C-alpha positions as CSV (number, residue, x, y, z in Angstrom):
1,M,-39.3,16.8,-23.5
2,R,-38.6,16.5,-19.8
3,V,-34.9,16.6,-18.8
4,V,-33.9,14.0,-16.2
5,T,-31.9,15.6,-13.4
6,W,-28.6,14.2,-12.2
7,L,-30.2,13.2,-8.9
8,E,-32.8,11.1,-10.7
9,K,-30.1,9.5,-12.7
10,L,-28.3,8.6,-9.5
11,T,-31.3,7.1,-7.7
12,D,-32.4,5.2,-10.8
13,E,-29.1,3.3,-10.9
14,S,-28.9,0.1,-8.8
15,N,-25.1,0.3,-8.6
16,T,-23.5,3.7,-7.8
17,W,-20.1,2.5,-9.0
18,F,-21.3,1.6,-12.5
19,A,-23.4,4.9,-12.6
20,A,-20.1,6.8,-11.8
21,L,-18.3,4.9,-14.5
22,R,-21.0,5.7,-17.0
23,A,-21.1,9.4,-16.1
24,E,-17.3,9.6,-16.5
25,A,-17.4,7.8,-19.8
26,E,-20.1,10.3,-21.0
27,G,-17.8,13.2,-20.0
28,D,-20.1,14.3,-17.1
29,F,-17.2,14.5,-14.7
30,V,-19.0,16.5,-11.9
31,S,-21.8,13.9,-11.6
32,A,-19.2,11.2,-11.7
33,I,-17.3,12.8,-8.8
34,V,-20.5,12.9,-6.7
35,L,-21.3,9.3,-7.5
36,Y,-17.7,8.1,-6.8
37,L,-17.7,9.8,-3.5
38,R,-21.1,8.4,-2.6
39,D,-19.7,5.0,-3.3
40,A,-16.6,5.7,-1.3
41,T,-18.6,6.9,1.6
42,E,-20.8,3.8,1.6
43,S,-17.8,1.6,1.2
44,L,-16.2,3.1,4.3
45,R,-19.4,2.5,6.3
46,Q,-19.2,-1.2,5.2
47,G,-15.5,-1.4,6.1
48,S,-14.4,-1.9,2.5
49,L,-11.2,0.2,2.4
50,V,-10.0,-1.0,-1.0
51,R,-13.3,0.0,-2.7
52,A,-13.3,3.3,-0.8
53,G,-9.8,4.1,-1.8
54,L,-10.5,3.2,-5.5
55,S,-13.6,5.3,-5.6
56,C,-11.9,8.2,-3.9
57,S,-9.0,8.2,-6.3
58,C,-11.4,8.0,-9.3
59,A,-13.2,11.1,-7.9
60,A,-9.8,12.8,-7.7
61,D,-9.1,11.8,-11.3
62,C,-12.3,13.4,-12.4
63,L,-11.5,16.6,-10.4
64,V,-8.3,16.9,-12.4
65,K,-10.3,16.6,-15.6
66,T,-12.6,19.4,-14.5
67,G,-9.5,21.7,-13.9
68,D,-9.7,21.6,-10.1
69,P,-6.2,20.5,-9.0
70,G,-6.6,21.8,-5.4
71,R,-9.5,19.6,-4.4
72,S,-8.1,16.7,-6.5
73,R,-4.9,16.7,-4.4
74,N,-7.0,16.6,-1.2
75,L,-8.9,13.6,-2.4
76,Y,-5.7,11.8,-3.6
77,H,-4.3,12.3,-0.1
78,E,-7.4,10.8,1.4
79,A,-7.2,7.9,-1.0
80,G,-3.6,7.4,0.0
81,S,-4.5,7.4,3.7
82,V,-7.3,4.8,3.0
83,Y,-4.9,2.5,1.2
84,R,-2.3,3.0,4.0
85,E,-4.9,2.0,6.5
86,N,-5.8,-1.1,4.4
87,F,-2.1,-2.0,4.5
88,E,-2.2,-2.0,8.3
89,R,-5.3,-4.1,8.2
90,A,-3.9,-6.6,5.7
91,I,-0.2,-7.0,6.7
92,N,-0.7,-9.9,9.1
93,V,-3.3,-11.6,6.8
94,S,-2.0,-11.2,3.2
95,V,1.4,-9.9,2.3
96,R,0.4,-9.5,-1.3
97,E,-2.6,-7.4,-0.5
98,A,-0.5,-5.3,1.9
99,L,2.1,-4.6,-0.8
100,W,-0.6,-3.8,-3.3
101,S,-2.1,-1.3,-0.8
102,L,1.3,0.3,-0.3
103,E,1.8,0.7,-4.1
104,R,-1.6,2.4,-4.4
105,A,-0.9,4.6,-1.3
106,Y,2.5,5.7,-2.8
107,E,0.9,6.6,-6.1
108,C,-1.9,8.6,-4.4
109,Y,0.6,10.5,-2.2
110,L,2.7,11.4,-5.2
111,L,-0.4,12.7,-7.0
112,A,-1.3,14.7,-3.9
113,D,2.2,16.2,-3.9
114,D,2.8,14.7,-0.4
115,S,6.5,13.8,-0.7
116,D,6.7,13.0,3.0
117,G,3.8,10.5,2.9
118,A,5.3,8.9,-0.2
119,Q,8.7,8.6,1.4
120,Q,7.2,6.9,4.5
121,V,5.5,4.4,2.3
122,R,8.8,3.7,0.5
123,E,10.6,3.1,3.8
124,I,8.0,0.4,4.6
125,Y,7.7,-1.1,1.1
126,K,11.3,-1.7,0.3
127,P,12.3,-4.0,3.2
128,L,8.9,-5.8,3.1
129,T,9.2,-6.5,-0.6
130,H,12.7,-7.7,-0.2
131,R,11.6,-10.0,2.6
132,A,8.6,-11.3,0.5
133,Y,10.6,-11.7,-2.8
134,P,14.3,-12.2,-1.8
135,F,15.3,-13.5,-5.3
136,R,14.0,-10.6,-7.3
137,E,16.3,-8.1,-8.9
138,Q,16.5,-4.8,-7.2
139,E,14.9,-2.9,-10.1
140,Q,11.9,-5.2,-9.9
141,L,11.2,-4.1,-6.3
142,Q,10.7,-0.4,-7.1
143,L,7.4,1.3,-6.4
144,P,5.5,2.4,-9.6
145,R,5.2,6.0,-10.5
146,P,1.7,7.2,-11.5
147,E,0.7,9.0,-14.7
148,P,-1.6,11.9,-13.7
149,P,-4.8,12.3,-15.7
150,S,-4.9,15.2,-18.1
151,S,-7.3,18.1,-17.6
152,N,-10.4,18.1,-19.7
153,K,-13.2,20.6,-18.9
154,T,-15.6,19.2,-21.5
155,N,-18.9,18.1,-19.9
156,S,-21.6,16.7,-22.1
157,G,-24.0,16.4,-19.2
158,A,-23.7,20.0,-18.0
159,E,-27.5,20.6,-18.1
160,S,-28.2,17.9,-15.5
161,R,-25.0,18.0,-13.4
162,P,-25.0,18.6,-9.6
163,S,-24.3,22.1,-8.3
164,D,-21.0,23.0,-6.6
165,V,-22.9,23.0,-3.3
166,E,-23.8,19.4,-3.9
167,L,-20.3,18.6,-4.9
168,R,-18.9,20.1,-1.8
169,K,-21.4,18.2,0.3
170,A,-20.4,14.9,-1.3
171,I,-16.7,15.7,-0.4
172,Q,-17.7,16.7,3.1
173,D,-19.7,13.5,3.7
174,F,-16.8,11.4,2.6
175,V,-14.3,13.3,4.8
176,Q,-16.7,12.8,7.8
177,S,-16.9,9.1,7.0
178,R,-13.1,9.0,7.0
179,V,-13.0,10.5,10.5
180,S,-15.5,7.9,11.7
181,S,-13.5,5.1,10.0
182,K,-10.3,6.3,11.7
183,E,-12.0,6.4,15.1
184,R,-13.1,2.8,14.7
185,G,-9.5,2.0,13.7
186,V,-7.8,-1.4,13.5
187,S,-6.9,-3.7,16.3
188,P,-3.9,-2.9,18.5
189,K,-2.1,-6.0,17.2
190,L,-2.3,-4.8,13.6
191,R,-1.1,-1.3,14.5
192,R,1.9,-2.7,16.4
193,G,2.7,-4.9,13.5
194,A,2.4,-2.3,10.8
195,Q,3.2,1.2,12.0
196,G,6.7,2.6,11.5
197,G,7.5,-0.3,9.2
198,Q,7.7,-2.8,12.1
199,I,6.6,-6.1,10.4
200,D,5.6,-9.3,12.1
201,E,8.2,-11.6,10.6
202,E,6.6,-14.8,11.9
203,D,3.3,-14.0,10.2
204,I,5.0,-13.2,7.0
205,V,7.0,-16.5,7.1
206,N,3.8,-18.4,7.7
207,Q,2.1,-16.8,4.7
208,L,5.0,-17.3,2.3
209,G,5.6,-20.9,3.4
């Protein structure tokens, strides 16, 4: 009986995201990583930062499960940067999306062991949350702390999984897409409004009513 390779599995699927979910559910974490990163790379090309951040963080989760904490931290950091960039893009459009993006960035930076990045996010999040929700109790305004996934080296799809070379190429392609995404950047107005925690108060007031 002919064995279907991981690449054939990938190309036969109409949706890379669902293919990644299926591979992860089957315990084929290495194939899932490649698929998640392909989805993240394509999402960056399409300008969908939320989808890119989600797929990147899912790939990092799978790397943890394969017992590869070093590369998982790198991907968590990239996911945090993607969510932070989405915050800059969203802040003058949707305060709620901006806050959600900061929460995800904070979680990813913690999982990446980047305490400085997490602290920078906290310094932006706290005053913005207080401004958006002035009547909430202080404890309700705290950033969530993530539960890291547990390591699990079981891989039921080992016979058809991609090689480490292909895995490294998927990571490289994603990182290169991140460089291109950063070069395209966001508008100067959004950068002035979001960097360093400087928030456009007028836009926030208009959104909140």
